[in-house]
C-alpha positions as CSV (number, residue, x, y, z in Angstrom):
1,M,14.2,4.7,-23.3
2,P,15.6,5.0,-19.8
3,T,14.8,2.3,-17.3
4,A,12.1,3.1,-14.8
5,K,13.2,3.7,-11.2
6,K,11.1,1.3,-9.1
7,L,10.6,1.3,-5.2
8,A,9.0,-1.2,-2.9
9,I,7.6,0.5,0.2
10,V,7.3,-1.9,3.0
11,P,5.4,-0.5,6.1
12,A,6.2,-2.5,9.3
13,Y,5.3,-2.3,12.9
14,N,6.9,-4.9,15.1
15,E,7.5,-7.3,12.2
16,E,10.9,-8.7,13.4
17,G,9.7,-12.3,12.6
18,A,8.7,-11.6,9.0
19,I,10.6,-8.5,7.6
20,A,13.8,-10.2,6.7
21,R,12.0,-12.8,4.5
22,V,9.8,-10.1,2.8
23,V,12.8,-7.9,1.9
24,T,14.9,-10.9,0.7
25,A,12.0,-12.1,-1.5
26,I,11.6,-8.7,-3.0
27,R,15.3,-8.4,-3.8
28,E,15.5,-12.0,-5.2
29,V,12.3,-12.1,-7.3
30,T,12.3,-8.3,-8.5
31,P,15.9,-7.0,-8.2
32,E,15.0,-4.0,-10.3
33,F,13.0,-2.7,-7.2
34,D,14.8,-0.8,-4.4
35,V,13.4,-1.6,-1.0
36,V,12.6,1.0,1.8
37,V,11.1,-0.3,5.1
38,I,9.1,2.2,7.0
39,D,9.7,1.2,10.6
40,D,6.7,2.8,12.3
41,G,7.8,3.1,15.8
42,S,8.6,-0.6,16.4
43,T,9.7,-1.8,19.8
44,D,11.4,-4.8,18.4
45,R,14.3,-5.4,16.1
46,T,12.4,-4.7,12.8
47,A,14.6,-2.0,11.7
48,R,17.8,-4.0,12.3
49,A,16.4,-7.1,10.6
50,A,15.4,-5.0,7.6
51,V,18.9,-3.4,7.3
52,D,20.6,-6.8,7.6
53,A,18.4,-8.0,4.8
54,G,19.6,-5.2,2.5
55,A,16.8,-2.6,2.8
56,R,16.9,1.0,3.4
57,V,15.0,2.1,6.4
58,V,13.0,5.1,7.5
59,I,12.4,5.1,11.2
60,H,9.4,6.9,12.8
61,P,10.2,7.7,16.5
62,I,6.6,6.9,17.3
63,N,3.8,4.8,15.8
64,L,1.8,6.8,13.3
65,G,-0.4,3.9,12.0
66,I,-0.5,2.4,8.5
67,G,-1.5,5.5,6.7
68,G,1.3,7.5,8.2
69,A,3.9,4.8,7.4
70,V,2.7,4.4,3.8
71,Q,2.7,8.2,3.2
72,S,6.3,8.3,4.4
73,G,7.1,5.8,1.8
74,Y,5.5,7.8,-1.0
75,Q,7.2,10.9,0.2
76,F,10.5,9.1,0.0
77,A,9.6,7.9,-3.5
78,L,8.6,11.4,-4.6
79,A,11.8,13.0,-3.2
80,N,14.0,10.3,-4.8
81,E,12.2,10.6,-8.1
82,Y,11.0,7.1,-8.5
83,D,8.7,6.3,-11.4
84,M,6.8,3.5,-9.7
85,A,6.2,2.6,-6.1
86,V,4.6,-0.5,-4.8
87,Q,3.2,-1.1,-1.3
88,I,4.1,-4.5,0.2
89,D,3.0,-5.4,3.7
90,G,5.8,-6.2,6.1
91,D,3.9,-9.3,7.5
92,G,4.4,-11.5,4.5
93,Q,0.9,-11.4,3.1
94,H,2.0,-10.0,-0.4
95,P,4.2,-12.6,-2.3
96,A,6.9,-10.9,-4.2
97,S,6.3,-13.4,-6.9
98,E,2.9,-11.7,-7.7
99,L,4.5,-8.2,-8.2
100,P,5.4,-8.8,-11.9
101,K,1.6,-8.9,-12.6
102,L,1.1,-5.5,-11.3
103,V,4.1,-4.1,-13.2
104,D,3.0,-5.7,-16.5
105,R,-0.5,-4.1,-16.2
106,L,0.9,-0.7,-15.3
107,E,3.5,-0.7,-18.1
108,A,0.8,-2.0,-20.6
109,E,-1.6,0.7,-19.9
110,P,-0.1,4.2,-19.6
111,S,-3.5,5.7,-18.8
112,V,-3.6,3.7,-15.6
113,D,-2.1,5.4,-12.6
114,L,-2.6,2.7,-9.8
115,V,-2.9,-1.0,-10.1
116,Y,-3.8,-3.1,-7.1
117,G,-3.9,-6.7,-6.5
118,S,-7.3,-8.5,-5.9
119,R,-7.7,-11.7,-3.9
120,F,-11.2,-12.1,-5.3
121,L,-10.9,-12.1,-9.2
122,G,-11.0,-16.0,-9.3
123,E,-7.3,-17.0,-8.8
124,G,-6.7,-19.0,-5.7
125,E,-8.7,-19.1,-2.6
126,Y,-8.4,-16.6,0.3
127,K,-10.3,-17.5,3.3
128,Q,-11.5,-14.7,5.7
129,T,-13.9,-14.4,8.6
130,F,-17.6,-13.7,7.8
131,A,-17.4,-10.2,9.3
132,R,-14.3,-9.3,7.2
133,R,-15.8,-10.7,4.0
134,A,-19.1,-8.9,4.7
135,G,-17.3,-5.6,5.1
136,I,-15.3,-6.1,1.8
137,V,-18.5,-6.8,-0.1
138,V,-20.2,-3.6,1.2
139,F,-17.1,-1.5,0.4
140,S,-16.9,-3.1,-3.0
141,L,-20.5,-2.2,-3.7
142,V,-20.2,1.4,-2.5
143,L,-17.0,2.1,-4.4
144,S,-18.1,0.4,-7.5
145,A,-21.2,2.6,-7.5
146,I,-19.2,5.9,-6.9
147,T,-16.4,5.1,-9.4
148,R,-18.5,3.4,-11.9
149,Q,-16.0,0.6,-12.4
150,R,-15.9,-2.9,-10.7
151,V,-14.0,-2.9,-7.4
152,T,-13.7,-6.4,-6.0
153,D,-11.0,-5.9,-3.3
154,P,-11.0,-2.4,-1.9
155,T,-9.0,-3.4,1.3
156,S,-6.1,-4.7,-0.6
157,G,-2.9,-3.1,0.4
158,F,-0.8,-4.5,-2.5
159,R,-0.7,-1.5,-4.8
160,L,1.6,-0.2,-7.6
161,A,1.5,3.5,-8.3
162,N,3.0,5.6,-11.1
163,R,4.5,9.1,-10.7
164,R,1.0,10.8,-10.7
165,A,-0.2,8.7,-8.0
166,I,2.9,8.9,-6.0
167,A,2.8,12.7,-6.1
168,L,-0.9,12.6,-4.9
169,F,-0.2,10.2,-2.0
170,A,2.9,11.9,-0.9
171,R,0.8,15.1,-0.4
172,D,-2.3,13.6,1.0
173,Y,-3.0,10.1,2.2
174,P,-5.7,8.6,4.5
175,H,-4.2,7.9,7.9
176,D,-6.6,5.5,9.6
177,Y,-7.7,2.5,7.5
178,P,-6.6,4.0,4.2
179,E,-7.1,1.4,1.4
180,V,-10.8,2.2,0.8
181,E,-10.4,5.9,1.0
182,A,-7.4,5.9,-1.3
183,I,-9.5,4.4,-4.1
184,L,-12.0,7.2,-3.6
185,M,-9.1,9.8,-3.6
186,M,-8.0,8.4,-7.0
187,H,-11.4,8.8,-8.4
188,R,-11.9,12.4,-7.0
189,H,-8.6,13.4,-8.6
190,E,-9.5,11.8,-12.0
191,L,-6.6,9.2,-11.8
192,K,-7.4,5.7,-13.1
193,T,-7.2,2.5,-11.1
194,A,-7.1,-1.1,-12.3
195,E,-7.2,-4.5,-10.7
196,V,-5.3,-7.7,-11.4
197,S,-5.9,-11.1,-9.9
198,V,-3.2,-12.1,-7.4
199,K,-2.7,-14.7,-4.7
200,M,-2.1,-13.6,-1.3
201,D,-0.9,-15.4,1.9
202,H,-2.0,-15.0,5.4
203,R,0.3,-12.9,7.7
204,E,3.4,-14.6,8.9
205,S,3.8,-12.8,12.2
206,G,2.3,-10.1,14.4
207,R,-1.4,-9.6,14.5
208,S,-4.0,-7.5,12.7
209,S,-5.2,-4.3,14.2
210,I,-8.8,-5.3,13.1
211,T,-10.4,-7.9,15.2
212,W,-13.9,-9.4,15.1
213,V,-14.9,-7.1,18.0
214,H,-13.9,-4.0,16.0
215,S,-15.4,-5.1,12.6
216,G,-18.7,-3.4,12.9
217,Y,-17.1,-0.2,14.1
218,Y,-14.5,-0.3,11.4
219,M,-17.2,-0.7,8.7
220,L,-19.2,2.2,10.0
221,K,-16.1,4.4,10.3
222,V,-14.8,3.7,6.8
223,L,-18.3,4.2,5.3
224,L,-18.5,7.6,7.0
225,A,-14.9,8.5,5.8
226,V,-16.0,7.6,2.2
227,F,-19.0,9.9,2.6
228,V,-17.0,12.7,3.9
229,G,-14.4,12.2,1.3
230,L,-17.0,12.8,-1.5
231,F,-17.0,16.4,-0.4
232,R,-13.4,17.0,0.3
233,A,-11.5,19.6,-1.7
234,R,-9.1,18.2,-4.3
235,T,-5.4,18.2,-3.4
236,I,-3.2,20.5,-5.4
237,V,-0.1,18.4,-6.2
238,E,3.1,20.1,-7.2
239,P,6.0,18.0,-8.7
240,R,8.4,18.9,-5.9
241,D,6.0,19.4,-3.1
242,H,8.1,17.7,-0.4
243,A,11.5,18.1,1.0
244,P,13.8,15.1,0.5
245,V,13.0,12.2,2.8
246,S,16.2,10.1,3.6
247,S,16.6,6.7,5.1
248,T,18.0,6.6,8.6
249,P,21.4,4.9,8.7
250,M,21.7,1.9,11.3
251,Q,24.8,1.7,13.4
């Protein structure tokens, strides 16, 4: 049986301070994964640091946001015929040492299309502000009711997709705060998701785009997006729906 082609997609915006450590950790802990960094319009040396650490880099000339960056990664994975693609944040929150847990689950259950790491399945302690935790609880309850399966960490960006999920996300991916909506997309397209317990760190550099001031607005906006998503038409996914996406060489 041929070895599966595996890709780590690392979206990054002004993560010069952390990106080299993230790329190095992936390459050392899981050398079977190729690494592509999506430099989403950074104004610092994120791209150069990623290349120096051994990653391939796709550069956005302007900032598209996390959804656009992640979708570029899935387009890269689809065009280059990867069998698995994992999202790993460029700020150091997702330890590469936890990635084998996701791989083991996806390989053990061929019916599962997307495995994501949960901070709240009982392993370790992950501290958050009250507003953030409250939002996660609300999203968990809503998505669990819709999908009829337990969802404990709907905002986790640590996700491993198989070829079916790669094809879906390459064609259509939420572009604002996409993690919650992506779970709904999987359900709408009758693709199966699963959670595994993982430990996560707090970001090493940069700052989150979601502050306590924006928490209430963020919650309302995502819940509205979930409601609208229930009535969206399903995406028609073709195996070769995208032209190849190549990495940008650094001089």
